[in-house]
N, C-alpha and C positions, 0 to 999 in steps of 0.2 A: 631553876626553871622547872615547872611542872610539866609532866607529859600529858598532852591532850589527846586522849584515845578517840575522841569524836572525829577529828579531822586528819586521820592518819592514812597515807596511801598504802597500798598493798606492799610496795617495795620497802617503804619505811618500816612497816611491821615485820617483814622478813629480815631486814638488816638488824633491827632491834633484837629480834629473837637470836640471830646468829652471833652478834657481838656479845649478847648476854651470856653465851655459853663459854666465853673466854674465862679461863681460871687465873686468879691472882695467885702466883706461886708463893707469896708470903703467907697467905691465909688458907689456901686450898679451896677457897670458895669462888663461885662464878661471879662475874660482874653483875648479873641479874640479882643474885642473892644479896650482894653488897650494895645494890642500887647505885652503882658507879656511873652508869650511862644516864646522862641527864637530858639529852636531846638527840633525836635522829630526824633529819629533815631532808626531803628530796628537793634540791634546789632547781634542778633542770632534769629533763628526762635522763635517768640513769646516773645522775650525779647526786651523791648523798653526803651530807655533813653529819658527823657524829661528835658529840661533846661528851666528855667524861671528867670526873673529878677523882683524882687518886686518893688513896687512903690517908695521906698526909701531905702537907705543903712541901715536905722535904723528901718525899718518896724516892728512894734511890733507883727504882726501876721504872720510873714514869716514861722514859723514852721507849723501853721495851713494851710497856703496856700499850702505848700509842700505836706502835708498829703491829702488835698483836691484834688490836682493834681494827686497824686498817686492813690487814690481811684477811680477817674474818669477814669484814664488810665486802671486800672484793670477791669473795667466794660466792656471794649471793647472785644467782642468775638475774641479769638485767642491770646490774651495777656496772657502769662503765668507768666511773671514777669515784674514789672515796677520799674525803677530806676529814681528818681527825683533829679535834681541838681539845687540848688539855686545859682545864680551868682550875684555879686555886692552887697552883704549884709555883714555887719560887722561881722556877726556870720555864714557866709555861710558854713564854715568847720563843725561846730557843727550841723547845720541844715541838711547838707548832710549826716553826720554820723548817726544821729538819724532817719532820714527818710528812709535810705537804710540798716538799720541793720537787 
């Protein structure tokens, strides 16, 4: 999914910036550098959904990455709830359920 910079809310922009700073411990690169964050959407006031794609469908630390993204998003002033969705991983359903419970 392409990022549409035209219709981005201020909160979405701040969340994208913050989660983009998260570092992948396997590569030492940020999620922004690796273009792992595919979508940031403010669903309701203060509620953001963040989608990411791990480096491989079998990434052994995808659960950790999802939690790191969630924690980064929750640090942004104005975020009351952060939902994180992993895409393209063999265990994405389990990762999404555990991260957003």
